[in-house]
N, C-alpha and C positions, 0 to 999 in steps of 0.2 A: 339338659347339662352335661358335659362330658364326662367320659365313663373312665378317659385315663388322662391321669398327669402328667406331661412332658415334666420333667427332674431334671436341672443342670449336671453334667458329667461328676462336678465335685461333688453335689449332694448325696446324687448316685453311688458315688464310689463308699461315701461314710457309712449308707444305707448296709450295701453291697456286702461289705467289710465287717463290719457288726451282726448280720445275721449268718455269714460264712463263721463268724468266732462261735455262736449258737443263741443269738439273742435278736429278739424283737427288737426293731426300728423302724421308724416310722416320720416324714414329714409333717407338720403338725403348725395347726395354728393360722395366723394370719397368712401365711404362704399358700395356703389349701383354699382359706377365703378366698382371695383375690382371684386366684384359679380360675373358681366356679363363678367368679364376676366375670371373666372375661380379662381380667386384669395382667400384666404381668409382675410378678413379686420381685421385690426387690432383695428381700431378706428372707431365708428360711432356715427353722428351726427342726432341729430333730431329737424326738421323744424315744427312750429306748427303757428295754429291759437291762440292760447291765447297769452295774451301779458305777463309782465314777472311774474308779481302780480299775474296774473292768472295762470301761470302757477306753479309758488311755492304753493298755494292752493289747488290744484289740486293733489299738489304731497308732501301734508304736512307731509306724515309720510315717505319721503325720504330725506336725506341726502342732501341740496341743497347748494351750494356755488356761488357767484354773480359775478362771474370769467370778464363776459364781459358786465355788467348789462346796458350798456350805449348806447349800439348795440343791446342788447335784448338779449343776451347769457347769461345762467345759467346753470351750472354743476350738474350735478345730479348722486348720487352714486347710482348704482342699481344694486344688484345681485352682489356686490364686481368690478364693474367697471365703471369708470368715462363715462358720456354720458353728449355730450354739446346740449343742447335743447333752439333753437334761435326762436323768436317772427319773423315770417312771415316780412320782413321789404321793404321799397324801399330805397336806400341809395341815400342823398344826394353829391353836389360836392365834387372832392377830390380834394383840393388845395395843398396835397402835393405826390401826384404821390404814394401814400401807404394806406391814410385809408381815410372813408366819413368824413367830420365837422359835419356832424350830418344824422342821419336815420330817417324814418316815419314809423311807422306801419301799415302793411295793412293785409286785411283778405283773401286776394287773395293769393294762390300758386304762379300762375301763373308769380305773380311781383315779387316774391322772386326769382324764378328759373331766370326769365330774368335778375338777377342785378350779375348773375355770371360770371364766367370767360370763359369756354368753353362747349361746348355742352354736351361732355363725365361727366363733373362733375355737369350738369344742371338736372339730376333725381331725382326721388323720389320714395319711394315704402312706399303700405301701405298694409299687410294681404290681407285687404278687399276691396282694389280698386284695389291693384296690381301695378304696375308700372307706374309712369308718367313722360312723356317723349314730352316735346311739341317742342324741338329743335332738335330731330333727334338724340341723343347722343346715340341710341341703333345702327343705323344704320353708325354712322361714327363709331363707335367700328367696325361693322363688317367690314368697308373697312379697318379699321386701320388707322385712319387720326385724327388729332388732328385739330379743327377749332373754332375759338370764337365764340361769342354769338354777333350776329350784326355786329357793326362795331369795327374790331380789333381794329383802331387806337384809338376808345373810350376806348376799354376794357385796352389798355397800358397804356394809361394817367392817369385813374382812379388808376392803380393800377402796377408799373415798375413793381414790383417784378412779375409777371404774365409771363412776358418774359422768364424767367428762369424757373419757374414753366413748361412753355410747353416744354423747350427744356429737363427739367427735364422726364416731362409725355413720350417725345420722346425715351429717352434712357433706362429707365426702364420698359418701357412696350411695345417696338418695336414699335411705332408706328410713322408716318410720320405726319408732319404739313401740312396742305393743302395752296396752293401758296400764295391765299389772305392772310391769315394768317402769313407765313413765311415772304412776303412782308414787314409785317407791324411791326415784329421782327427786320428786319434790319434796317427799317426806326427808330424807337423809340428806339431803342439801347443805347442811351444816357442818357435814363430815369434811366438806372441802377445807374449812377451818384448821384441819388437822394435818394438810399437804402441805410439803413445800412450796415454796413461791415459783421455782422452775423447772417443777415438774411439772406444776398447771399451767405456767406458760408456753413447755413444748406441746401440750393437749390443744392447749387456745391456737396456737398458729397454725397447727394444722386442721384447727375446726373453721377458723375463720378462710382460710384460701378453700374450703369447700363451697356449697349451695348454702350458707350459713344464716342467711337472715329469717327464715320461717323458724328456723332452730333457736337462732337467738329469742326471737318473738314467744316464741313456747315455754322457753325455758330460762323466759327473762330472770326469774327469782331465783334461776341456779345460779347465773351470773353474776347476779348480786352479791352473793357471799363473798366473792374476792373483788367487786367490783361495785361498794353498796349505793354509786351518784347514780349508778345504771335505773335502777329502781327508781328516782325520783322523773325518770324524762317520762315514762308510761302514763299516759295520759295527760301530759302536760300541753295544753293547747298554746299555740302561739301566736295568736292575733294579729298575724300581718296579712298584708293581702300578695307576699311572696312565700308562704306556708300554708299550704292545703294536710297537711298531717299535722300532727303532734310530735313531739320534739325525737321520742322512742322511734316512729316511723317514718321520720325525716332520717334518722342517725342509719336504719337498718337498709333504706333505700339506697342510703349512698354508698355503704359496704359493700349492696348489692350491683352497685355503678362502676366500681374499680377494679381492676385488672388484681388477679389472687397473688398479690407480692403482699407478707407481710406486712414491712412497713408500711405500706399502702391501707391495708385493708384496718390496721391497728389505728392510723391516723384517723379515719373516716369512722372507726368504732369513738374514739374518744375525742374528737374535733368538738362538737357542741355539748359535749358532758356537761359541762359548766351551765350550762343555758339556763336552767331552773331556778339557781342562786342570782342571777343575772338581771331576771326579768323586772319590767316596769311597767306600767300603763300610760300611755299618754293621756292627755286628757281628749284626743280623737277619739278616744278608745283601743287607739291601734298599739300592740307590745310591740318594746325594745330589750334590746340585749345588751347595751355596749358594756363594753371591757368581756365578752363571753369569751373573746379568742385567749385572753391572758390567762382568763379564770380557767378556762378548760385545760391548757397548757399546765396549769399549777399542780390541776388534778390527773392529769395524764402523768405528771413527774413523777406524783408518791405513787401511782398504781406500778409504773414500769420499775419504779425500786423495789417495789414488794416483790413484784414477780422476778426480778434477780436479772431483768434486759442486761443485755450490752449496753455498752456506750455507744458504740455503732448506733445499734439499732437507736437505743433514746433519744438520741441528738436528734437524728434525722426525723421520727417522729415528733419531736417536741415543735423543730424550727417549722415545719410542716402545718403544726396545728396552730401555731403561734398566727403562718400567715395566710392561714386558711381564706380571711376576708379582704386582704390587703383587694385595693383596686389594680388591675391589669389591661392595660391597653394595647391595640396591637398596634404601635409606633415604634420604627427603627431604632431612633436613640433610646428610647424607653427599653427597649428589649434587650439593648447592648448594657445598659446598666443595671437589669436585671440579673442579666447573667455573669455580671460583675461584680456585684454584690453577693448571689446567694452561689454562684457556680449552674453549669452545666447540667450536671444529674439532676441536682435539686430544682434550679427553676423548671424540668422538664415535667419534675414529680410537681410541682405546684401546680402546674397545668393541668395535670391529672384530676390533681384534687381539687380544682375549680370547676372542672366540667362534671364531678362526680356528686360534686355539693350539688350543685344549679341542677342535676337530674333528680336531686329527691326535694324541689323544689314544686310549687304550682307550676302547672305548663306554662301557663300566662307569663312564666320568670325564667322561660329558658332559653331566651333570644341568646344570651350571650354566649350560650355554647357553641355557636358555628365561629366567633369572633375567638375564642379562644383557641379554637383549631386553627385559624388563622395565627394567632400569636405563635403555635407550634411549629407553623411552616419558615416564620420570618425567622425564628430562632435557629430553626436548623440550617436555613440559606447561609444567615450570618456565621455559623460553626463550618458549614461545608468550605466558604468560603474566605475562610481564615482569616476575615475581619478583625481590628481592631477591637475590644471592649475590655482589656486588662491593662495593667502597667505591664504585666512580662510581653503584652505584647508590641507595647508601647516603642516606636521605632528609637527612643533614645531612654536614656537610663539615670540613677542618681549620678552617676560618674560625670556623665556633660552636663547636667543642670550644675553640679558642683564646680567643674571648668568656667561656668561662667559667672564665678563669684558666691554663689548661692551656699548658705550653710544650716546645718543642724535643720529645724522644723520645716523651714521653708523649700529646702530641697523636697519632701516630699506634700507640700501644696504647690508647687509648682508640677512635678509630675500628675497629679489630680488635675488642676487646672489644665492641662494639657489633652489630657485622656478624655476630660468633657468636651474639648472642642473638637477632637477627632471624633467622637462618636454622638456629638450633635452635627456632625459632617461640615462643621465650620472650618477644618483644617486636615489637609491629607495625612496620612501615618507616616510621614517621611521624614526623617532627621535634620536635612536642612533645612525644610519647611515649618520644624516646631522649634529650631532653635532661633531662627530669623523672628517666631513670634515673640520669642522673650527677649531676644536682642535689641527688639523695636519698641519694647515698653519704657 
């Protein structure tokens, strides 16, 4: 691993200014970890021996914000970038399993690093002194493991969200959680019940957009704390020729098969969550799940509300779940109707969901995947050619229909009728031709 970490000018300026004032200062935490993983850090945190008022005095010509002054944190704007600068500290008791009730400032870097969650997040760097790694974080990165500092039960008791952070790191960085820490995660999973929904969602989103299938499988009991229906899917055999996996394994395969965007990964995580509740066995011994799409949507709606997802994300995910098993065929008039009904972006997402869903089925049932690809090409051709598939593209409007003597509800009905003629290829999208159709009735 690299011996020298290249820091942005803004971060260097803060560290050098604090050093010049007689204080220690180091880049710390995630930025050091990501650099050692060969990734470009997005955010930078600095830890310092200076107390908050001393930090502000040393950086008096920088813009500063008291974003977490109670915990010793000041945000400094340096070279246009926000940098959180926090005083070395020792945390007091954690009675809410989330934040310390109090903090005590210290002058020792080692004490500050000791309060952190995992060894890979407890490394610091200063250009003059190099890396400070007293808990073996670099070695753990080489081994590809996540390990709690000290007693993992204590670390998770302090902050239950660390449980999901460990899972997120495993998913996003391709790491494994070492057995002692993993065992504690399973034992302490109920601590997640004390964590605010939006904080769980923030970690879940990142987790899902990594290589998450293996993590979700191994820690399904942890995920089930805030998604209890998830547990019902494990080992639930589907008894159909279309599926060679149980419900949980099908879900995990579909999550892995779709691109890592939050709304798409959430859709696949939840699209079949209701299947165990909608299972019936036919006389022929085949399983059926009539109504499961609607049922999964209801469960997903409750979950998304509990986790405080935005209306925009929720509506998008719920619509994709609701439509994940509708029949889509590659016929141009039908594709135009899909585009009209769902919109361009939603329909393209529906295609992605259908493909991922089939990727999670038995190999013999994946023949439609190629057809869905052709549907996408047809839709792209229609959009690129600006072909008519919506009322706003129709060559006539409500005023034109009203001028022919139609009123009220009849105006909309006639516009819809003309749109169907155009999308079915029975009439050109031409004003004269369309009005002539109505005139000839």
